[in-house]
Kinemage of the C-alpha trace (Angstrom):
@kinemage 1
@onewidth
@group {chain A} dominant
@subgroup {mainchain}
@vectorlist {calphas} color= white
{ca unk a 1} P 0.059 0.093 -0.027
{ca unk a 2} L 1.282 3.655 -0.493
{ca unk a 3} L 1.777 3.936 3.365
{ca unk a 4} L 3.994 0.832 3.434
{ca unk a 5} L 1.516 -1.607 4.917
{ca unk a 6} L 0.601 -4.863 3.133
{ca unk a 7} L -2.865 -5.971 1.902
{ca unk a 8} L -3.511 -9.605 1.606
{ca unk a 9} L -6.318 -12.201 1.782
{ca unk a 10} L -6.756 -14.765 4.449
{ca unk a 11} L -9.225 -17.243 5.782
{ca unk a 12} L -8.085 -16.610 9.526
{ca unk a 13} L -11.752 -15.561 10.505
{ca unk a 14} L -12.942 -18.972 9.889
{ca unk a 15} L -16.036 -18.167 7.738
{ca unk a 16} L -17.476 -21.006 5.798
{ca unk a 17} L -18.892 -20.017 2.509
{ca unk a 18} L -22.402 -20.747 1.801
{ca unk a 19} L -21.843 -22.442 -1.614
{ca unk a 20} L -19.333 -25.449 -0.769
{ca unk a 21} L -18.659 -24.831 2.767
{ca unk a 22} L -14.982 -24.277 2.577
{ca unk a 23} L -13.174 -21.529 4.323
{ca unk a 24} L -13.587 -18.013 2.785
{ca unk a 25} L -10.838 -15.628 2.228
{ca unk a 26} L -11.384 -11.944 3.007
{ca unk a 27} L -9.188 -8.890 2.917
{ca unk a 28} L -6.780 -7.852 5.623
{ca unk a 29} L -3.980 -5.195 6.081
{ca unk a 30} L -0.914 -5.369 8.326
{ca unk a 31} L 2.123 -3.405 8.899
{ca unk a 32} L 5.255 -4.485 6.694
{ca unk a 33} L 6.647 -6.482 9.659
{ca unk a 34} L 3.299 -8.418 10.016
{ca unk a 35} L 2.102 -6.640 13.095
{ca unk a 36} L -1.322 -5.014 13.576
{ca unk a 37} L -3.416 -7.240 11.284
{ca unk a 38} L -6.927 -5.749 10.635
{ca unk a 39} L -9.586 -7.500 8.644
{ca unk a 40} L -11.115 -4.991 6.169
{ca unk a 41} L -13.762 -6.885 4.116
{ca unk a 42} L -16.643 -9.118 5.166
{ca unk a 43} L -18.001 -11.768 2.703
{ca unk a 44} L -19.188 -15.239 3.230
{ca unk a 45} L -18.206 -16.235 -0.153
{ca unk a 46} L -14.555 -15.104 -0.751
{ca unk a 47} L -12.822 -11.727 -1.437
{ca unk a 48} L -9.594 -12.647 -3.258
{ca unk a 49} L -6.871 -11.509 -5.840
{ca unk a 50} L -6.276 -7.920 -4.336
{ca unk a 51} L -4.418 -5.372 -6.274
{ca unk a 52} L -3.812 -1.682 -6.012
{ca unk a 53} L -5.522 0.999 -8.180
{ca unk a 54} L -3.640 4.131 -9.097
{ca unk a 55} L -6.167 6.004 -6.781
{ca unk a 56} L -4.726 4.040 -3.707
{ca unk a 57} L -7.865 1.988 -3.394
{ca unk a 58} L -7.559 -1.672 -3.115
{ca unk a 59} L -9.433 -3.737 -5.800
{ca unk a 60} L -10.184 -7.383 -5.670
{ca unk a 61} L -12.473 -10.166 -7.025
{ca unk a 62} L -15.568 -10.646 -4.837
{ca unk a 63} L -17.629 -13.861 -4.995
{ca unk a 64} L -21.214 -12.847 -5.046
{ca unk a 65} L -23.454 -15.803 -4.202
{ca unk a 66} L -27.148 -14.973 -4.611
{ca unk a 67} L -29.251 -18.239 -4.380
{ca unk a 68} L -28.376 -20.359 -7.518
{ca unk a 69} L -26.477 -17.436 -9.213
{ca unk a 70} L -22.699 -17.070 -8.625
{ca unk a 71} L -20.772 -14.023 -10.178
{ca unk a 72} L -17.252 -12.718 -9.743
{ca unk a 73} L -17.119 -9.019 -10.235
{ca unk a 74} L -14.376 -6.573 -9.242
{ca unk a 75} L -14.866 -4.491 -6.167
{ca unk a 76} L -12.731 -1.778 -4.440
{ca unk a 77} L -12.363 -0.456 -0.969
{ca unk a 78} L -10.110 1.860 0.973
{ca unk a 79} L -7.273 0.683 2.922
{ca unk a 80} L -9.227 0.930 6.086
{ca unk a 81} L -12.135 -1.120 4.555
{ca unk a 82} L -14.368 1.949 4.070
{ca unk a 83} L -15.996 2.902 0.759
{ca unk a 84} L -16.443 -0.619 -0.511
{ca unk a 85} L -18.034 -0.440 -3.935
{ca unk a 86} L -18.577 -2.487 -7.226
{ca unk a 87} L -16.027 -1.390 -9.778
{ca unk a 88} L -16.661 -3.588 -12.830
{ca unk a 89} L -18.522 -6.594 -14.100
{ca unk a 90} L -20.219 -8.971 -14.292
{ca unk a 91} L -21.286 -8.567 -17.873
{ca unk a 92} L -21.992 -12.197 -17.770
{ca unk a 93} L -18.323 -12.708 -17.121
{ca unk a 94} L -16.216 -13.609 -14.106
{ca unk a 95} L -13.000 -11.699 -13.423
{ca unk a 96} L -9.856 -13.312 -11.912
{ca unk a 97} L -6.189 -12.336 -11.415
{ca unk a 98} L -6.596 -8.753 -12.395
{ca unk a 99} L -3.665 -6.367 -12.450
{ca unk a 100} L -3.335 -2.728 -13.269
{ca unk a 101} L -1.650 -1.347 -16.428
{ca unk a 102} L 0.130 2.049 -16.206
{ca unk a 103} L -2.364 3.603 -18.743
{ca unk a 104} L -5.159 2.983 -16.349
{ca unk a 105} L -6.682 -0.249 -17.844
{ca unk a 106} L -6.775 -3.517 -16.024
{ca unk a 107} L -5.456 -6.828 -17.512
{ca unk a 108} L -7.690 -9.706 -16.379
{ca unk a 109} L -8.594 -13.311 -16.823
{ca unk a 110} L -12.279 -13.703 -17.811
{ca unk a 111} L -14.409 -16.909 -17.905
{ca unk a 112} L -18.060 -17.888 -17.053
{ca unk a 113} L -17.359 -20.708 -14.580
{ca unk a 114} L -17.808 -20.968 -10.833
{ca unk a 115} L -15.051 -23.295 -9.650
{ca unk a 116} L -12.187 -22.168 -11.833
{ca unk a 117} L -10.113 -19.267 -12.581
{ca unk a 118} L -8.681 -19.824 -15.994
{ca unk a 119} L -9.839 -18.334 -19.354
{ca unk a 120} L -9.379 -15.398 -21.790
{ca unk a 121} L -6.993 -12.515 -21.418
{ca unk a 122} L -8.921 -9.245 -21.342
{ca unk a 123} L -8.185 -5.572 -20.959
{ca unk a 124} L -10.877 -3.526 -19.238
{ca unk a 125} L -11.175 0.243 -19.115
{ca unk a 126} L -12.598 1.608 -15.780
{ca unk a 127} L -15.122 4.471 -16.041
{ca unk a 128} L -18.205 5.656 -14.265
{ca unk a 129} L -20.272 2.849 -15.847
{ca unk a 130} L -20.703 -0.018 -13.471
{ca unk a 131} L -23.345 -2.151 -15.159
{ca unk a 132} L -24.594 -3.724 -18.458
{ca unk a 133} L -24.318 -2.939 -21.298
{ca unk a 134} L -20.574 -2.381 -21.908
{ca unk a 135} L -19.681 0.773 -23.621
{ca unk a 136} L -17.689 0.582 -26.858
{ca unk a 137} L -13.916 0.205 -25.959
{ca unk a 138} L -14.564 -0.623 -22.316
{ca unk a 139} L -13.461 -4.253 -22.640
{ca unk a 140} L -11.216 -5.862 -25.325
{ca unk a 141} L -10.495 -9.734 -25.571
{ca unk a 142} L -6.741 -10.186 -26.235
{ca unk a 143} L -7.420 -13.929 -26.853
{ca unk a 144} L -10.948 -14.161 -28.298
{ca unk a 145} L -10.203 -17.725 -29.623
{ca unk a 146} L -9.914 -19.118 -25.948
{ca unk a 147} L -13.205 -20.592 -24.623
{ca unk a 148} L -14.700 -19.026 -21.538
{ca unk a 149} L -15.064 -22.416 -19.907
{ca unk a 150} L -13.790 -25.977 -20.508
{ca unk a 151} L -12.853 -27.951 -22.492
{ca unk a 152} L -10.245 -25.287 -23.405
{ca unk a 153} L -9.244 -26.806 -26.760
{ca unk a 154} L -6.764 -24.066 -27.170
{ca unk a 155} L -5.660 -23.915 -23.536
{ca unk a 156} L -6.378 -21.234 -21.051
{ca unk a 157} L -4.482 -18.310 -19.225
{ca unk a 158} L -3.942 -17.395 -15.687
{ca unk a 159} L -2.008 -14.775 -13.827
{ca unk a 160} L -1.453 -11.906 -16.367
{ca unk a 161} L 1.025 -9.028 -15.674
{ca unk a 162} L 1.907 -6.015 -17.656
{ca unk a 163} L 5.508 -6.033 -18.886
{ca unk a 164} L 5.967 -2.925 -20.896
{ca unk a 165} L 4.194 -0.908 -23.626
{ca unk a 166} L 1.614 -3.198 -25.022
{ca unk a 167} L 3.389 -6.416 -23.721
{ca unk a 168} L 2.017 -8.795 -21.108
{ca unk a 169} L 2.985 -12.051 -19.631
{ca unk a 170} L 0.738 -14.765 -18.468
{ca unk a 171} L 0.650 -18.469 -17.519
{ca unk a 172} L -0.902 -20.617 -20.280
{ca unk a 173} L -2.074 -24.350 -19.921
{ca unk a 174} L -1.883 -27.024 -22.448
{ca unk a 175} L -5.262 -27.734 -24.280
{ca unk a 176} L -7.303 -30.648 -22.854
{ca unk a 177} L -6.203 -33.870 -24.271
{ca unk a 178} L -2.776 -32.732 -25.272
{ca unk a 179} L -0.093 -35.292 -26.038
{ca unk a 180} L 2.776 -35.211 -23.556
{ca unk a 181} L 6.635 -35.703 -24.516
{ca unk a 182} L 6.269 -39.147 -22.999
{ca unk a 183} L 3.307 -40.277 -24.947
{ca unk a 184} L 0.857 -39.733 -22.159
{ca unk a 185} L -2.402 -37.707 -22.574
{ca unk a 186} L -2.824 -34.692 -20.361
{ca unk a 187} L -6.458 -34.659 -19.359
{ca unk a 188} L -6.188 -32.169 -16.603
{ca unk a 189} L -7.488 -29.196 -18.647
{ca unk a 190} L -6.669 -25.631 -17.235
{ca unk a 191} L -7.362 -26.418 -13.573
């Protein structure tokens, strides 16, 4: 954080999410030496993948669980946990592993799955529009040939980061059913 503290996610409060009853992660801040830990978000279904916006706000993916509907939009909050607000999504897409780009855009993985965080590389431009429909130029798929959910016949991406200019680096999985060097078939997909 700009003041030298660290923002992170943890399941230390012991909340069990209402979807699959596993421990939920929520946002915390602490001094750089690990002291003075404070929980700053409260969500029964997980707040994860935090990153810093140029404004100093902490942005993150929030699992919103509403009955049978699950979605993963981007939220933001101040480092003290105040001012929590929806930033972007869902636009019928889920956003994972988002990072900032110096020009103000966000690089993100988008998919339409609940239990998975792999998919297309996407650039998003934040503005004052928070709902559907998207404005022209607000979101661009960098890898439109990658499916939004398995079988990921062309593989899938995770963990994008800006490198320089218009260059990015990301992790990419092999497509489902890819032949391995030893002759075995990799049926693991992108998970």
